[in-house]
C-alpha positions in Angstrom: 26.1 -15.5 -21.4 24.4 -12.3 -22.7 22.9 -9.9 -20.2 19.1 -10.0 -20.1 17.0 -6.8 -19.4 13.5 -6.1 -18.1 11.8 -2.7 -18.6 8.7 -0.9 -17.6 7.1 2.1 -19.2 6.9 5.3 -17.2 3.8 5.3 -15.1 3.2 1.5 -15.5 4.0 -1.3 -13.1 3.8 -4.0 -15.8 7.3 -5.3 -16.6 8.4 -6.4 -20.0 11.1 -8.8 -20.8 13.5 -10.5 -20.5 15.1 -9.2 -23.7 18.7 -9.0 -24.9 20.7 -5.8 -24.6 20.8 -5.5 -28.4 17.0 -5.8 -28.5 16.6 -3.3 -25.7 18.9 -0.8 -27.6 16.7 -1.3 -30.7 13.6 -0.4 -28.6 15.4 2.6 -27.2 16.6 3.7 -30.7 13.1 3.4 -32.1 11.7 5.6 -29.3 9.5 2.8 -27.8 11.6 3.0 -24.6 12.3 6.6 -23.5 14.7 8.2 -21.0 11.9 8.2 -18.4 11.3 4.4 -18.5 12.8 2.1 -15.9 15.1 -0.8 -16.7 16.5 -3.7 -14.6 19.0 -6.5 -15.1 20.5 -9.1 -12.9 23.1 -7.6 -10.5 21.2 -4.3 -10.1 19.8 -3.6 -6.7 16.8 -1.5 -7.9 15.0 -0.5 -11.1 16.7 2.5 -12.6 15.7 5.2 -15.0 17.3 4.8 -18.4 18.8 8.3 -17.7 21.1 6.6 -15.1 22.6 3.9 -17.3 25.1 5.5 -19.7 25.6 2.4 -21.9 21.9 2.3 -22.6 21.3 6.0 -22.6 23.7 6.3 -25.5 21.2 4.3 -27.7 18.7 7.2 -27.5 18.0 8.8 -30.8 19.7 12.2 -31.0 16.5 14.0 -32.0 14.6 12.4 -29.1 16.7 13.9 -26.3 16.1 17.2 -24.8 18.4 19.4 -22.8 17.8 18.8 -19.1 18.5 20.7 -15.9 19.5 19.0 -12.7 16.8 18.5 -10.0 17.4 21.3 -7.5 19.8 20.1 -4.7 17.9 19.6 -1.5 14.4 19.1 -3.0 14.4 15.3 -2.2 15.4 15.9 1.4 12.9 18.7 2.1 10.1 16.7 0.4 10.9 13.8 2.6 11.0 16.0 5.8 7.7 17.6 5.0 6.1 14.2 4.2 7.2 12.8 7.5 6.1 15.8 9.4 2.7 15.6 7.7 2.3 12.0 8.7 3.4 12.6 12.3 1.1 15.7 12.5 -1.7 13.7 11.1 -1.3 11.0 13.7 -1.3 13.5 16.5 -4.3 15.2 15.0 -6.2 11.9 14.9 -5.5 11.1 18.6 -6.1 14.6 19.9 -9.0 16.9 19.9 -7.9 18.6 16.6 -9.9 16.2 14.5 -9.7 12.9 12.8 -10.7 14.1 9.4 -7.9 16.7 9.3 -5.5 14.0 10.5 -6.5 11.5 7.9 -5.9 14.1 5.1 -2.5 15.0 6.6 -1.5 11.3 6.7 -2.6 10.7 3.1 -0.8 13.9 2.0 2.3 12.9 3.8 2.3 9.4 2.3 1.9 11.0 -1.2 4.8 13.3 -0.5 7.0 10.3 0.6 6.1 8.5 -2.7 6.9 11.7 -4.6 10.3 11.9 -2.8 11.1 8.3 -3.7 10.2 8.8 -7.3 12.2 12.0 -7.4 15.2 10.3 -5.9 15.8 8.4 -9.1 15.7 11.4 -11.3 19.0 13.2 -12.1 17.6 15.9 -14.5 14.3 17.2 -15.7 13.3 18.8 -19.0 14.6 22.4 -19.1 11.1 23.8 -19.4 10.3 22.3 -15.9 13.4 23.8 -14.3 11.6 26.8 -12.9 8.7 24.7 -11.6 11.1 22.4 -9.7 13.0 25.4 -8.2 9.7 26.9 -7.0 8.7 23.4 -5.6 11.9 23.3 -3.7 11.3 26.8 -2.2 7.8 25.6 -1.2 9.1 22.5 0.5 11.8 24.5 2.3 9.2 27.0 3.6 6.9 24.2 4.8 9.9 22.5 6.4 11.0 25.7 8.2 7.4 26.2 9.3 7.4 22.7 10.9 10.8 23.4 12.6 9.5 26.7 14.0 6.3 24.9 15.2 8.3 22.2 16.9 10.5 24.8 18.7 7.3 26.6 19.8 5.8 23.4 21.1 8.9 22.7 23.1 8.9 26.2 24.6 5.2 25.8 25.5 5.7 22.4 27.1 8.7 23.6 29.1 6.7 26.7 30.3 3.6 24.6 31.1 5.6 22.0 33.0 7.6 24.6 34.9 4.4 26.4 35.9 2.9 23.0 36.9 6.0 22.2 39.0 5.8 25.7 40.7 2.1 25.2 41.5 2.9 21.8 43.0 5.8 23.2 45.0 3.6 26.1 46.3 0.8 23.7 47.2 3.2 21.5 49.0 4.5 24.3 51.1 1.0 25.7 52.0 -0.4 22.3 53.1 -1.8 22.3 56.7 0.3 20.6 59.3 
């Protein structure tokens, strides 16, 4: 039995198919389906970019392909970390005196970053003209992540200092109590 394929155009959630592999390759060859579109067939755990399926990628027209550069290593991880930290920070902001409005925007921003991380996880390479942008984006995510790490270390130091001072005050108050 011939393998049947489904596909969805980049940016769309509407799936097309099922179609035969030969028909899919015709759509790829004509440029109707591009390297950025997602495909799925029985036996695959997730939808994948055409760029990740060599037997289908080979059907791309030669003039339709562009030289790509790999997505910078670590970008996906740092993006996920910054997204989680934004969500956590937003939750704390909502339940503290720092402000609900700020917290809501942090949560929304963190959720958007998590979605971007998930979308980026399926991309092996990007157009060479975007290579510098993705490298700068990685640097930004690293700096934001390092800022969050430093902030967490600072919070731990403040809490340790605060609770040690509180314990010292309690101990002093206990020793000075009238008998």
